[in-house]
C-alpha positions in Angstrom: -6.4 25.8 -12.6 -4.0 23.8 -9.9 -3.5 25.5 -6.7 0.2 24.8 -5.3 0.0 22.5 -2.2 1.6 25.5 0.0 -0.6 26.7 2.9 0.9 26.1 6.1 -2.3 23.9 7.5 -1.8 21.6 4.8 1.1 19.6 3.9 0.6 16.8 1.2 3.3 13.6 1.6 3.4 10.3 -1.5 5.5 7.9 -1.1 6.8 5.1 -3.2 5.7 2.5 -0.7 2.4 1.7 -2.0 2.8 -1.4 -5.1 2.1 -0.8 -8.7 0.2 -3.6 -10.4 -0.1 -3.7 -15.0 -4.4 -3.5 -15.6 -5.7 -3.8 -18.8 -6.4 0.0 -18.7 -2.8 0.9 -17.2 -1.6 0.9 -14.1 -3.1 0.5 -10.1 -0.8 1.8 -7.5 -2.6 1.1 -4.1 -0.7 2.8 -0.9 -1.1 5.5 1.2 -1.1 9.5 0.8 -0.5 11.8 4.0 -2.5 15.1 4.6 -1.9 17.3 8.2 0.1 14.1 9.4 -3.1 11.5 8.7 -2.4 8.9 6.5 -5.2 6.6 5.2 -4.4 4.0 2.2 -5.7 5.1 -1.7 -6.3 3.1 -4.9 -5.7 5.1 -7.8 -6.0 3.2 -11.4 -4.6 5.5 -13.7 -5.0 5.4 -17.3 -2.1 6.8 -20.4 -3.1 10.2 -22.2 -2.4 11.0 -25.7 0.8 12.6 -24.6 1.6 9.3 -23.1 1.6 10.1 -19.0 -0.6 8.2 -17.0 -4.1 10.0 -15.2 -6.8 9.4 -13.1 -9.1 10.8 -10.5 -9.7 9.7 -6.5 -12.3 11.2 -4.8 -11.6 11.6 -0.6 -12.9 12.9 2.3 -11.5 15.8 3.6 -12.8 14.6 7.3 -11.1 11.5 7.4 -7.7 13.6 7.6 -8.8 16.1 10.5 -9.4 18.4 7.7 -12.4 20.1 8.5 -14.9 21.0 5.3 -14.8 24.0 3.8 -17.3 27.1 5.2 -17.9 30.6 5.0 -20.5 33.5 5.7 -20.7 32.1 9.0 -21.5 28.7 7.5 -24.4 29.6 4.6 -22.4 28.5 2.6 -20.6 25.0 2.7 -18.6 22.5 0.3 -19.1 18.4 0.8 -16.5 16.8 2.4 -15.4 14.7 -0.4 -12.9 16.4 -2.8 -11.8 14.9 -6.2 -7.7 14.9 -5.9 -6.6 14.8 -10.0 -3.4 12.4 -10.2 -1.2 13.3 -12.8 2.1 11.2 -14.3 4.2 13.0 -16.7 5.3 11.1 -19.5 9.1 10.7 -18.0 7.9 9.2 -14.8 5.4 7.3 -16.8 8.0 5.5 -19.0 10.1 4.5 -15.9 7.3 2.8 -14.4 6.3 0.8 -18.0 9.9 -0.2 -17.7 9.9 -1.6 -14.3 6.8 -3.6 -14.5 7.9 -5.4 -18.1 10.7 -6.2 -15.2 8.9 -7.4 -12.6 6.8 -10.3 -13.8 4.0 -11.0 -11.5 2.5 -7.3 -10.7 -0.2 -7.6 -13.3 -3.7 -8.0 -12.3 
């Protein structure tokens, strides 16, 4: 189940200021992710899905973005600092991305 990022203390900003490269297995996005006002570089590798979308995962450290790891029961229950983020680009956006990469030579790596 995907939880929406609508908590007042959590803001996610993704912008199209990075670079996208065609790869043998899909695409690679090099850019930046901003969480709670802290920006860090990210590299996402996305592969085609059976439904024509692009999907991948990225592991990030919450403390690198100033987000303390989750704790409960007065610290008896703690969650690891690293979290895995699942990224999916829908089929329509994936088609536009593929067309843009086909028009922009030299983007492959």
